[in-house]
C-alpha positions in Angstrom: -106.7 40.8 27.2 -107.0 38.9 30.4 -107.7 42.2 32.4 -109.8 43.6 29.8 -111.9 40.1 29.8 -112.1 40.2 33.7 -113.2 44.0 33.6 -116.0 43.3 31.2 -117.1 39.9 32.6 -118.6 39.0 36.0 -118.1 35.8 37.7 -121.7 34.5 36.9 -121.8 35.8 33.4 -122.3 33.5 30.5 -119.7 33.8 27.9 -119.6 32.4 24.4 -116.4 32.4 22.7 -116.5 32.0 19.0 -113.3 30.3 18.4 -109.5 30.2 18.2 -109.1 30.7 22.0 -105.2 30.8 22.2 -103.3 30.1 19.0 -99.6 28.5 19.7 -100.0 28.4 23.4 -98.9 25.2 25.2 -102.0 23.3 26.7 -100.7 23.8 30.4 -100.6 27.6 29.8 -104.1 27.4 28.0 -105.6 25.8 31.0 -104.2 28.3 33.5 -105.4 31.2 31.3 -109.0 29.9 30.8 -109.0 29.2 34.8 -108.3 32.9 35.2 -111.0 34.2 33.0 -114.3 35.1 34.6 -117.7 33.9 33.7 -119.1 30.5 32.6 -117.4 29.8 29.3 -118.6 28.2 26.2 -116.4 27.4 23.2 -118.0 27.5 19.7 -114.9 26.0 18.0 -112.8 27.9 15.4 -110.5 26.6 12.8 -107.4 26.8 15.0 -108.8 25.1 18.1 -107.0 21.9 18.5 -108.3 18.9 20.7 -105.9 20.3 23.4 -108.1 23.5 23.4 -111.5 21.8 23.2 -110.7 19.3 25.9 -109.8 22.0 28.7 -111.6 21.3 31.7 -112.8 25.0 32.0 -115.4 25.0 29.2 -118.9 24.6 30.2 -119.7 23.4 26.8 -117.9 23.0 23.5 -119.5 22.7 20.1 -119.1 23.7 16.5 -122.5 25.8 16.3 -125.0 27.1 18.8 -128.6 28.3 18.8 -129.6 30.2 21.9 -132.1 33.0 23.1 -130.9 35.8 25.0 -132.9 38.9 26.1 -135.7 38.0 23.7 -133.5 37.6 20.5 -132.7 34.5 18.9 -129.0 34.0 18.3 -127.1 31.8 15.6 -123.4 31.2 17.0 -120.7 30.1 14.8 -116.9 30.9 14.4 -117.6 31.4 10.5 -119.9 34.1 9.1 -122.9 32.9 7.2 -124.6 34.3 4.1 -128.0 32.9 5.4 -129.1 31.1 8.7 -131.9 29.5 10.6 -134.6 31.9 11.4 -132.9 34.7 9.5 -136.3 35.8 8.2 -137.6 35.8 11.9 -135.2 38.4 13.0 -132.5 36.0 14.5 -129.0 37.4 14.5 -125.8 35.7 13.3 -122.9 36.4 15.5 -119.5 35.2 14.3 -115.7 35.5 14.5 -113.1 34.4 12.0 -112.9 37.3 9.7 -111.1 39.9 12.0 -113.4 42.8 10.9 -112.6 42.4 7.2 -115.9 41.2 6.1 -118.9 43.6 5.6 -121.7 42.3 7.8 -125.1 41.3 6.4 -128.3 42.9 8.1 -128.7 41.3 11.5 -124.9 40.0 11.4 -121.8 41.0 13.5 -118.4 39.9 13.8 -117.9 39.8 17.6 -114.1 38.7 17.4 -111.9 40.6 19.9 -109.9 42.4 17.4 -113.0 44.3 16.4 -114.2 45.2 19.9 -111.1 46.7 21.7 -109.7 43.2 22.4 -112.4 42.3 25.0 -115.7 40.4 25.1 -118.7 42.4 23.8 -122.2 42.3 25.4 -125.2 41.9 23.4 -126.7 45.3 23.8 -123.5 46.7 22.8 -123.8 44.7 19.5 -127.2 45.5 18.8 -126.6 49.3 19.5 -123.8 50.0 17.3 -123.9 51.2 13.8 -120.8 49.5 12.7 -122.6 46.1 12.9 -125.3 47.2 10.6 -127.4 45.6 13.2 -131.0 46.8 13.1 -133.4 44.9 15.3 -136.8 45.0 13.7 -139.9 42.8 14.2 -139.9 39.8 11.7 
């Protein structure tokens, strides 16, 4: 997974990790792993992220929820999928992890967990282009 990450992510890329960073990995190993991953990394915490994970020095930010705009799209980022989310009716997208591809997405919602995307980070244009996410970008 380290090689797949670093093949996908450039040194200056912004990466939003949507939780459950490294289950059962000792803190010193997590720190070493995080340091080897390319990009500026933000953690949106998951149910398995312990204080050892959230306190690692390699995160640019750590939060349980985030709203960002990227390439003209509003994004609601959380480890957990939502049934409704802020600005949903205005075309904002909900990107989440947690469900390991076992949950049918709503319109403008996608599971971006690595187990759904060939165990590598996924770029926004890939998410919005694929049919498996039921992602249809339409004016609000």
